[in-house]
Structures are given as structure tokens and as C-alpha cells.
N, C-alpha and C positions, 0 to 999 in steps of 0.2 A: 504494500500500500504506500509505503514511503517513496517508491519509485515513481509513482504517478503524482507526486506532490509538486505542484507548480507554483508560479508566482501568484496566480489567482487564488489558490488555496491559502497562501500566506497572507495576501491582502484581506481575504475573508476572515481568517483567524485573527489578524490584527484588528480588523474592523469590529468583529464580535467582542474582542477583549476591550477595545475602546468604548463600544456601546455599553458593555457591562459596567465599566468604570464610570461612564457618564450617568447611567441609570442609578448606580450606587451613590454617586455624588449628589444627584438631585434628591434621591430618597433620604440621604443623610441630612441634607439641608432642610428639607420640607417635613420630614417625619421624625427622624431620630433625634436631631438637635433640639427641636421644640419639646419633645417628650422628656429629654434629659433636663432641659431648663425647667420644665414644669415639675419634674421629680425633685430637683434641687430646691425649688420654691416651696413645694409641699413639705420637704424635710425641714426647711427653716421655719415654716409656719407651725409644724408639729413641735419643734423645739421651743418656739415662743410660747405655745399653749402649755407645754409641760412646765416651763418656768413660771408662768402665771398660775398654774394649778398648784405648784409647790408653794408659791408665795401666798396664795389664798388659803391653802391648807394650814400653813404655819400661822397666819393671822387669825383664822377661825379658831384654832386651838387656843390661842391667847385670849380671844374675845370670849369664847365659851368658858374658859377658866375664870375670867373676870366676872362674867355673868353669874356663874355658879357661886363664886365667893360672895357676890352681892346678894343672891337669893339666900344663901346659907346665913348671912348676917341678919336677914329679915325673918328667919324662922327660929323662934325661941325654943329652948329645950323642954319647956313645960307648957301646959295648956293655959294657965294663968288668966282665967276669965276676968278677974278683977282688974288686971292691967289693961285688957282689951276695953272694958267698960270705962276705965279712967281715961284712956286715950281718946275714945269716942266722945266723952263728955268734954274734954279739953278742945277737941276739934270743933264740937258744936258751939262751945262758948266763944271761941275765936271767930266763928263764922256767923254768930248771932242767930243760932238755930236752937230751938227747944226740942229736946228728945222726949217724946211722949211714952214710948214703949220700947223695951229691948227684950227679946226672948231668945233663949239659947235652944237650938234644935239638937239633933242627934250628933254623934261623933262618928265619923267614917274613917276607916283605915285605908290609906292609899298604899298599895303594894306595887313596887316597881319590879318588873321581871316576873319571877316565879313566886308562888305563894310561900310566904314565910310566917313564922310565928310572931316575930317582932317587926312590924312595918317600919319603914324609914320615916314616913311623914304621916301625921294624923290631921284630919280636918275637923273643925267645929263649925257648925252652921248657925248663923244668927239671923234674926229678923228685927228690923228697926223701923219705928214710925217716928217721924219728926215733923215739926211745923216751923215755918218762917214767914216773915212778913213780905218777902219778895223772892223772886226767882234767883237773883244774884247770890243771896245768902245760901240757898240750897246748892247752887253750883259750887260755891266756895267750900261748903261742907263736903260735897262729893269729891272735890279735888283733894281736900285734906285727908279723906279716907283712903283715896288711891295712893297718895304720896306719903302715907304714914310709915313709921319705922317697922311695921309688921307686914308680912306677906298676906295680903287680903285680895280676894277675888270677888267682885260684885256679880252675883248670879242673876238676880232680877231687880228691876227698878221701876217704880211707878210714881209719877209726879202728877198731882192734881192741883190745878190753879183755880182758886175761888176768888171772890171779889176782894177780900181783905187778906187772905192767907194763902200760902202754898204748902201743900201736904206732900210728904215724901215717905214712901215705903220701899225699903230695900231688903233684899235677902243677900247676905254675903257669907263667904267662907273664910275663916282664919286658919292658918296652918301652924302646926307646932311639931317638934320632933317626937317620934314615937317611942 
């Protein structure tokens, strides 16, 4: 077969080789190079997101730790109903609100995770009726309850506005260590 190899065959072989190189060059410039650039860009983007995730994770741990210490500071070791009542009376006196009724409901054990004999946090439910001469005093009282030194969650609230007075009924939960 080599005996019949002529100049034409050499030109065809060189032409095919050149065509293959041209096709490869065009494919490289139009397909492979953009894909490589996109892959590099995506790798940089993933790296950036990983750095942001690490930064957020570290910040969240610090924030959660600060939040937990704040909550732990607001949860006393004992139920101390008299301290809750005293604090509410001080808040009411400061807000110019008259407390008409305070009732203590049941105590609920809050179990975190699996059932245990000694719960971590106990809840005490209270009902309070109060009267004020204006809505601003009631708002000030509610703000005082929310920002008190004890962890309190307001469960229900009912405000009735009459001609001369404003009546407030709230049910709230005070937390203490179990």
C-alpha cells in the first residue's frame, strides 16, 4: 500500500490533519475554554459561599451563646410567686395602672428532648385584670411586663376601651428553673 502513496495522498493527509487541528482549535475556543472559565468561576463562587457559611456559623454560635446566657439570666431558680407579684405591682405603679385581679393557674413542666424526671424549665400560668384611665398607660404596663427582668411570655391579651377607663386582661406564663 505504501507503494501507491503519492503526492495527492500526502496532501490529503496533511489537509485532514490541518482540518482536524482547525476543528480542535475552534472547538477549544468556543466550547472548552468557556467551560473551563465557567468551572473556575463556579469554584471561586463555591469558595466564597463556604467562607460566608463559616463566618455565619461562627457568628451564630456566638449570638446563640449570648442569647442563651440572656435567657438563663431571666429564668430564676425558684418559682417565687411573691417576687412575680411584686414586680407586676411595681410595673403597674410606674405605668399608672391599677391591678384588679391576679390569679395563678397551673404549673406545667417543659421537657426538652426526651422525657425526664426533673424538667429543665417549669412554667407558671397567671391571669391578670387591670384598669387604667387611658390606653397609653396600658401600653406602658404591657411594655414593662415584656421588658421585665423575668422571662415572661404573654399568651392572651384582651383590651376593652370604655368611655372613662381601659380594661386589660392578660394571661401570661412565667418561667423558672425546674
